[in-house]
C-alpha positions in Angstrom: -9.8 21.5 12.7 -9.0 20.2 9.2 -7.2 16.8 9.1 -4.0 16.5 7.1 -3.3 12.8 7.5 -5.4 10.2 5.9 -5.1 6.4 6.2 -1.7 6.5 4.4 0.0 9.8 5.1 -0.8 13.2 3.6 -2.1 13.1 0.1 -3.6 15.4 -2.6 -3.1 17.0 -6.0 0.5 18.2 -6.1 1.0 21.9 -5.9 -2.7 22.5 -5.3 -3.6 20.5 -2.2 -0.2 19.1 -1.3 1.8 22.3 -1.8 5.5 22.9 -1.3 4.5 25.1 1.7 2.7 22.1 3.3 5.6 19.8 2.4 8.0 22.2 4.2 5.7 22.3 7.2 5.5 18.5 7.4 9.2 18.3 7.2 9.8 20.9 9.9 7.1 19.7 12.3 7.8 16.0 11.6 11.5 16.5 12.4 10.7 18.2 15.7 8.1 15.7 16.8 9.8 12.5 15.6 13.2 13.4 17.0 12.3 15.2 20.3 13.6 12.4 22.4 17.0 12.2 20.7 20.2 13.5 22.3 22.1 13.7 19.0 21.7 15.4 15.7 18.9 13.4 14.2 18.8 11.9 10.7 16.0 11.3 8.2 15.9 8.9 5.2 14.0 10.4 2.3 12.9 8.6 -0.8 10.4 9.1 -3.7 8.7 7.4 -6.6 8.8 8.6 -10.2 6.1 11.2 -10.6 7.1 14.7 -11.9 6.2 16.5 -8.7 8.5 14.5 -6.5 11.5 16.8 -7.1 9.5 19.9 -6.1 8.1 18.3 -3.0 11.3 16.6 -2.0 13.1 19.9 -2.1 10.5 21.5 0.1 10.3 18.5 2.5 14.1 18.3 2.9 14.3 22.1 3.4 11.8 21.7 6.3 13.6 18.8 7.9 17.1 20.5 7.7 15.6 23.8 8.8 14.5 22.0 12.0 18.1 20.8 12.5 17.9 17.3 11.2 20.3 15.7 8.6 18.8 14.1 5.5 20.0 11.1 3.6 18.3 11.3 0.2 17.9 7.8 -1.3 16.3 9.0 -4.5 13.8 6.8 -6.4 13.1 3.8 -4.2 10.1 1.8 -3.0 8.3 2.8 0.1 9.3 -0.3 2.0 12.9 0.5 0.9 12.7 3.7 2.8 11.3 1.8 5.9 14.1 -0.7 5.7 16.9 1.9 5.2 15.5 3.9 8.2 16.0 0.8 10.4 19.2 -0.5 8.7 21.1 2.8 8.9 19.9 3.6 12.4 18.1 6.7 11.2 15.7 8.6 13.5 12.9 8.8 11.0 12.0 8.3 7.3 9.8 10.0 4.7 8.5 8.7 1.4 7.1 11.0 -1.3 4.5 9.0 -3.2 0.8 8.8 -3.9 1.0 5.0 -4.2 -1.5 3.7 -6.8 -2.9 7.1 -7.7 -2.3 8.9 -11.0 0.7 11.2 -11.5 -1.0 14.5 -10.6 -1.5 13.3 -7.1 1.3 13.0 -4.6 1.7 12.2 -0.9 4.1 12.2 2.0 4.4 9.2 4.3 6.4 9.3 7.5 8.1 6.5 9.4 9.4 6.2 12.9 12.9 5.2 13.9 12.1 1.5 13.7 10.7 1.8 10.1 7.1 1.7 11.2 4.3 4.0 10.0 3.2 6.5 12.6 0.5 6.1 15.2 -2.6 8.3 15.0 -1.5 10.2 18.1 1.9 11.1 16.6 0.2 12.3 13.4 -2.2 14.4 15.5 0.8 16.0 17.3 2.4 16.9 14.0 -0.9 18.3 12.6 -1.4 20.4 15.8 2.1 21.9 15.5 1.5 22.8 11.8 -1.9 24.4 12.5 -0.4 26.3 15.4 2.3 27.7 13.2 6.0 28.0 13.8 6.2 31.7 14.9 8.5 32.2 17.8 10.1 28.8 17.5 13.9 28.6 17.8 15.4 27.8 14.4 18.9 26.4 14.4 21.8 28.3 12.8 25.4 27.6 11.9 26.5 24.0 12.4 23.1 23.2 13.9 21.4 23.4 10.5 20.8 20.0 9.0 23.0 18.6 6.2 21.7 16.9 3.0 23.6 13.9 1.7 22.8 11.9 -1.4 22.7 8.1 -1.0 22.6 6.8 -4.5 23.3 3.2 -3.5 20.3 3.0 -1.3 18.2 1.3 -3.9 20.9 -1.3 -4.6 21.3 -2.0 -0.9 17.6 -2.6 -0.6 17.6 -5.0 -3.6 20.6 -6.9 -2.2 18.8 -7.1 1.2 15.8 -8.8 -0.6 18.1 -11.2 -2.4 19.8 -12.1 0.9 16.5 -13.2 2.5 14.8 -14.6 -0.6 15.5 -18.3 0.1 14.4 -19.1 -3.5 15.6 -20.6 -6.8 13.5 -19.5 -9.7 15.5 -21.3 -12.4 13.2 -22.3 -15.2 10.3 -20.1 -14.2 8.9 -17.6 -16.7 7.6 -14.4 -15.1 6.0 -11.2 -16.4 6.5 -8.3 -14.1 4.7 -4.9 -14.3 6.5 -2.2 -12.3 3.8 0.5 -13.0 6.4 2.9 -14.3 7.1 3.4 -10.6 9.5 3.0 -7.8 10.3 -0.7 -8.5 11.4 -0.3 -12.1 15.1 -0.5 -11.2 14.9 -3.3 -8.6 12.1 -5.8 -9.5 13.4 -7.1 -12.9 17.0 -7.4 -11.6 15.8 -9.1 -8.4 13.9 -11.9 -10.1 16.5 -12.4 -12.8 19.2 -12.7 -10.1 17.1 -15.6 -8.7 17.1 -17.4 -12.0 13.8 -16.4 -13.5 13.2 -15.6 -17.2 11.6 -12.1 -16.8 9.6 -10.0 -19.2 9.4 -6.5 -17.7 6.6 -4.1 -18.3 6.1 -0.6 -16.9 9.9 0.1 -16.6 10.0 3.4 -18.6 8.9 6.1 -16.2 8.6 9.7 -17.6 7.1 11.5 -14.7 3.6 11.2 -16.1 2.9 7.6 -16.8 3.1 6.1 -13.3 0.1 3.8 -12.8 -1.3 4.8 -16.2 -3.0 1.7 -17.5 -0.4 -0.5 -15.7 0.5 -1.8 -12.3 -1.6 -3.5 -9.6 -4.7 -1.4 -10.3 -4.7 -2.1 -14.1 -3.6 -5.7 -14.3 -5.5 -6.7 -17.4 -2.6 -5.8 -19.6 -0.3 -8.0 -17.5 -2.8 -10.9 -17.8 -2.8 -10.6 -21.6 1.0 -10.8 -21.6 1.0 -13.8 -19.3 -1.4 -15.7 -21.6 0.4 -14.6 -24.8 3.9 -15.6 -23.5 2.9 -18.7 -21.7 4.4 -17.5 -18.5 4.0 -19.3 -15.2 2.5 -16.2 -13.6 2.6 -12.4 -13.5 3.4 -9.9 -10.8 2.0 -6.3 -10.7 3.3 -3.7 -8.3 1.8 -0.2 -7.7 3.6 3.1 -8.0 5.6 2.8 -4.7 5.8 -1.0 -4.7 4.2 -1.6 -1.3 1.4 -3.7 -2.8 1.3 -6.7 -5.2 -1.4 -8.2 -7.4 -0.6 -11.6 -9.1 -1.9 -13.1 -12.3 -2.0 -16.9 -12.6 -1.1 -19.0 -15.7 -4.7 -18.8 -16.9 -4.7 -15.0 -16.8 -6.9 -14.8 -13.7 -6.1 -12.1 -11.1 -5.0 -13.1 -7.6 -5.7 -10.3 -5.1 -4.5 -10.0 -1.6 -7.0 -12.4 -0.2 -5.8 -15.2 -2.5 -2.2 -14.4 -1.7 -2.8 -14.4 2.0 -4.6 -17.8 1.7 -1.6 -19.3 -0.1 0.9 -17.6 2.2 -0.9 -18.7 5.3 -0.9 -22.4 4.4 2.8 -22.2 3.4 3.9 -20.4 6.6 1.9 -22.8 8.7 3.6 -25.8 7.1 6.9 -24.1 7.9 5.8 -23.4 11.5 5.9 -19.7 10.9 2.3 -18.6 11.0 2.2 -17.1 14.5 -0.8 -18.2 16.5 -2.3 -19.7 13.3 -3.8 -16.2 12.7 -4.4 -14.1 9.6 -5.1 -10.4 10.1 -7.3 -8.9 7.3 -9.7 -6.0 7.1 -13.4 -5.7 6.8 -13.0 -5.5 3.0 -11.5 -9.1 2.7 -13.7 -11.6 0.9 -15.9 -14.0 2.9 -14.0 -16.8 1.1 -10.9 -16.0 3.1 -12.9 -16.5 6.3 -14.2 -19.8 5.1 -10.7 -21.0 4.0 -9.3 -20.0 7.4 -12.1 -22.0 9.2 -11.4 -25.1 7.1 -7.6 -24.9 7.6 -7.9 -24.3 11.4 -6.7 -20.7 11.2 -8.2 -17.7 13.0 -9.1 -14.7 10.8 -9.2 -11.3 12.5 -10.6 -8.3 10.8 -9.6 -4.7 11.4 -10.7 -1.3 9.9 -9.5 -0.6 6.4 -5.9 0.5 6.1 -2.7 -1.5 6.4 -1.7 0.6 9.4 -4.6 -0.9 11.4 -3.6 -4.4 10.3 -0.1 -3.7 11.4 -1.2 -2.2 14.8 -3.1 -5.4 15.5 -0.2 -7.6 14.4 2.3 -5.8 16.6 -0.1 -5.8 19.6 -0.8 -9.6 19.3 2.6 -10.8 18.1 1.4 -12.0 14.7 3.2 -12.7 11.5 0.8 -12.4 8.5 -1.7 -9.8 7.6 -2.9 -7.6 4.8 -5.6 -6.2 2.6 -7.5 -7.4 -0.4 -5.8 -4.6 -2.4 -2.5 -6.4 -2.2 -0.9 -4.8 0.8 0.6 -7.8 2.6 2.6 -7.5 5.8 5.1 -10.2 6.6 6.2 -9.0 10.0 9.0 -11.6 10.4 10.8 -9.9 7.4 9.6 -6.3 7.2 7.9 -3.5 9.2 5.5 -2.5 6.5 3.8 -3.8 3.3 6.4 -4.7 0.7 5.2 -5.8 -2.8 8.6 -7.3 -3.8 9.0 -9.2 -0.5 5.4 -10.5 -0.9 6.3 -11.7 -4.4 9.3 -13.6 -3.0 7.4 -15.3 -0.3 4.4 -16.0 -2.6 6.8 -17.6 -5.2 8.4 -19.6 -2.4 5.0 -21.0 -1.5 4.3 -22.0 -5.1 7.8 -23.5 -5.8 7.6 -25.3 -2.5 4.7 -27.4 -3.8 6.8 -28.7 -6.7 7.9 -27.4 -10.1 4.9 -28.8 -11.9 2.3 -27.1 -9.6 0.7 -24.1 -11.2 -0.9 -21.1 -9.4 -4.2 -21.7 -11.2 -4.4 -25.0 -9.2 -3.1 -23.6 -5.9 -5.6 -20.8 -5.8 -8.5 -23.3 -5.6 -7.8 -23.6 -1.9 -9.9 -20.4 -1.5 -13.3 -20.0 -3.1 -14.1 -16.3 -3.4 -17.7 -15.1 -3.0 -19.2 -12.8 -5.6 -18.2 -9.3 -4.7 -18.8 -5.8 -6.2 -16.5 -2.9 -5.4 -17.6 0.5 -6.6 -15.8 3.8 -6.1 -17.9 7.0 -6.5 -16.1 10.2 -6.8 -17.6 13.1 -4.8 -16.9 16.7 -4.2 -14.0 17.3 -1.8 -15.3 17.2 1.8 -18.8 16.0 0.9 -18.4 12.3 1.6 -19.4 12.4 5.3 -22.5 14.5 4.6 -23.7 12.1 1.8 -23.0 8.9 3.8 -25.0 10.4 6.8 -27.9 11.7 4.6 -31.2 10.1 5.5 -32.0 9.1 1.9 -28.7 7.2 1.7 -28.9 5.6 5.2 -32.3 4.3 4.3 -31.1 2.9 1.0 -28.3 1.2 2.8 -30.7 -0.2 5.4 -33.0 -1.7 2.8 -30.0 -3.2 0.9 -28.8 -4.8 4.1 -32.2 -6.3 4.7 -32.3 -7.8 1.2 -28.9 -9.3 1.6 -29.7 -10.8 4.9 -27.1 -13.2 6.5 -26.1 -14.5 3.1 -24.1 -11.3 2.2 -22.2 -8.3 3.4 -22.5 -4.6 2.7 -19.8 -2.0 3.6 -19.9 1.7 2.9 -16.9 3.9 3.7 -15.1 7.0 2.5 -11.7 6.7 1.1 -8.8 7.8 3.3 -6.7 8.9 0.4 -9.1 10.3 -2.3 -12.5 12.1 -2.4 -14.4 8.8 -3.0 -17.2 6.9 -1.4 -16.5 3.1 -1.6 -19.3 0.6 -1.9 -18.5 -3.1 -1.2 -21.3 -5.7 -1.5 -20.9 -9.5 -1.2 -23.5 -12.1 -1.8 -24.4 -15.3 -3.6 -25.5 -13.9 -6.9 -23.2 -11.5 -8.9 -26.0 -9.9 -11.0 -28.1 -9.3 -7.9 -25.4 -7.6 -5.9 -24.3 -5.6 -9.0 -27.9 -4.2 -9.1 -27.8 -3.3 -5.4 -24.5 -1.5 -5.9 -25.8 0.4 -8.9 -28.9 1.6 -7.0 -26.7 2.9 -4.1 -24.5 4.6 -6.6 -27.5 6.4 -8.1 -28.5 7.7 -4.6 -25.0 9.1 -4.1 -25.2 10.8 -7.5 -28.5 12.4 -6.7 -27.0 13.7 -3.4 -24.3 15.6 -5.2 -21.6 13.3 -6.5 -19.3 14.1 -9.4 -19.0 11.8 -12.4 -18.9 8.3 -11.1 -15.6 6.3 -11.3 -15.9 2.6 -10.7 
């Protein structure tokens, strides 16, 4: 059976892989599965980012939900964590976000949330998939007053911004920030949020046109932000992705601070406040070895999970932990939110910096973690070919030989992307040139085995 859900919802090229028909089916099946235990007419919160296909897919998704007999509150353009928060805050039975996160505009995706604002468990996604593949023939469809009602909720984005303000615990007076909203879901909230806290804000990526989301901007293209930070003499820069569930920072010297650096800074600050539960950080296998060494030095425990913020969250919930995240900038602060929230992460990150004194700069604070040389390479492959290439004897032998050369002084991780047709190569070691050469050789093997044009 084909699998619809990846590591972050259902995703694909809009109107080709993620079609309106599939969106309708996800809405219909999702409404039935997620609300089967309710004894009232259920309600979904639906939000979207700024890409052109969101209107098409939202219409189909909402049609599916209401056709199953659930009401829909449409929050319009809002960050993914905003949908999760509204789902919980308004007492809704489920939530849905239409976004392909950091991907370019032709892609889109649908993420579903449970009543508490949490991403779905694998078992729940499998139940929804099974229902879609089985088809809806013979199912009872509500009629009359049992059909779901659609209600627009234009103030949802303002409610979410005000919620963040209410928990900020932060005065940014005198601080100069450059913010890149990726022409995405945070373009209305992030500049207003940080200005309301007293910062002088230069806002980039706040002119979405349906096509420019994540285009040479946002958390995956932070070089432009770094240039603006240096040019303006700002204290730091903050880059969100298209749906604002991740954050990448730039220090006053123009150097990028990824999720590992931010988790190191946050862990020490939370520990000083007595808020780092069990003195533990939850990261993934992709996190830099430097985070592990920093944790050892500070007396923290670092736990690694599989790649995907959902697996980080599952471990945090199971063990009662407060801080976790991914190198990519997904950071989960479970005392404040049910999912990764880029704007919340920025608030807590800034609080950690300001808490060290007005004269302390991020370029100094980041020295608490020494990152090991690391190479990350993404190789685009034909749809459905990743597993066959990864399991091919030529590739497995190349991986084995590379691992032997690295020895105990390095790490090698090969995995397929859960959201795109990519094979991801991660190599850590002591010499940047050496590990870059290892990565290039593995990339060549993938290309010989049938990859498309490489995309690093």
